[in-house]
N, C-alpha and C positions, 0 to 999 in steps of 0.2 A: 712560604708559608707554614708556620708548622702548626698540622692539626692538633687540639687539647694541651696547649701546652701549659695548664695550671698539673695534670695528673705527670704532664710530664716529670715536672720542678719536682713534685712529690719520691721522685727518685732518685735524687740523690741525695747520700748523707751528708752530716754536719759532726762534726766536733763543737761541743760545748763551751765557753767560757765565761770566768765570768772576769769582764775586764776594770781595775782599779784608777781609777785615773785620781789627778791630784792640779793644783796651780800653785804648790808652794802651804797656803795654808787652809784647801778647804777641801773635801778631799769626796768620792763618791764611786759608787760599782755599779755594774748596770752588767746584764747580761746578751753573750754571744754569739751567733755562731756564726756567722761570716768570718769566718780569722784565717790565713793561711799564711804558708811559707812560701814567702818571693824572691829570695837569694838565700845565697847561703854564704859571700862573699862579696861584699860583708852579711850577715846574721841581715835577712831584714823578714818583718810579717807586716800582712794587710790587716787591716778591720775593719768590716766597714760600720758605718755613725752614722744616724738622724740626725743633721746639722741644729736640730731645735732642740736636740733634748739638755739636758743640764751640764749630764755628762760631756757632752761635745763643747760646751762652755770652756770649761775646765779642763781639760784636753787639749783646747784650743793654746788656751791661758799658760798653760802648765807643762806643756807641752812631753809630756812625759805619763808611760803606764804601765801598768803589769798584765801579762793575759796569764788567768789562774786555771788550770786545767781540772776539772771538772772528773768525779771515779763515777762509775755508774751506776754508786748505791749512790749519788748527792743530787739527784733531781729536785729533790724539794728545794738545795739551796740556788738552780737554777732558776728557779719560779721565782720567788722570794726577790732574787734580781731584777729581773724581767720589770717588775710591778714598782711603777713608780709611789716615795714615799717618804718621809721622812727623815731622818735619819737610819736607814734601812741597813746602814753598818754597825749598827749597837747590835751590840750580844753575839757579834763575831770576833774570833782572834785573828791581829791582824800583824803583821814584822813590815820592814821597810831593808832594802838592799839600795843601789846606788845610787838612782834616782827619786830615792825618796816618794813612791809612787804605793800607796797599797797594797798587797801583797797580803791574798787567801790562807790560813794557814792551814786550813785543814786539804786543801786540792792538792789533787799530786804530785803538780808540779809549778811551776812561776817562770812566765821569760821577763825582765828587768825591761824596758824598753823606752828610748827620744824619742821623738815623732823627726822623720827624714824632712816628709812633704803630706799635703795634703789635694786629693786628684775629687774633681764632683763624676758621681757617680748614679745616674736618675736621680730619684729622692732620696736617698742618702752620698757622703761623700765615707770615700777611702783612709785612712788614718798610712802610711809607709812606714814600722819604724822598725830604727836602728834595735838591736839585743845586747844589752851592754850587760848581761847578767841570767844568769842563767841556774836553776835549781831542779831536782826533786825532793819533794818534802812527804810524801807521804804511798804507800806501794797500794796494788789498785791500776784494775783497767779503765783505762776512757771513757764517758760519757758521749756514745752519738745517738743522733734519734733521725730519724727521716722525716722531715718539716715541711708541712702546709704551706705553699706561697700561697699568699691573698694577693 
């Protein structure tokens, strides 16, 4: 038994990312902190996503996404894309690479990905994604958080 697991989980630092998803017609973006590299060869990233979210529907249907790295001065972007809202992508510059998934132009860097597979992880799904393309867009230091798991 772990004593006070909530307090211990608060010690885990996480990067903060905007995940762009597309099904070929519709697109959306959401904030994620549960992202990590899981392989060098092939280059794979894992993303935690709630299976009841609109973004999960698009990710499942389209099979593509981008992982956009936020900078230390972009906490407001993390908050913006962390909310549910109609057309929350409006007012931002977006671009595309190989997969056609939306890339946030003001991010520090992006990884353009194709979903390899999904797996169950408690109340979330993990999307394991193969990196197809990637690039640095802007200079800066990545945004990290100590999170409060509830």
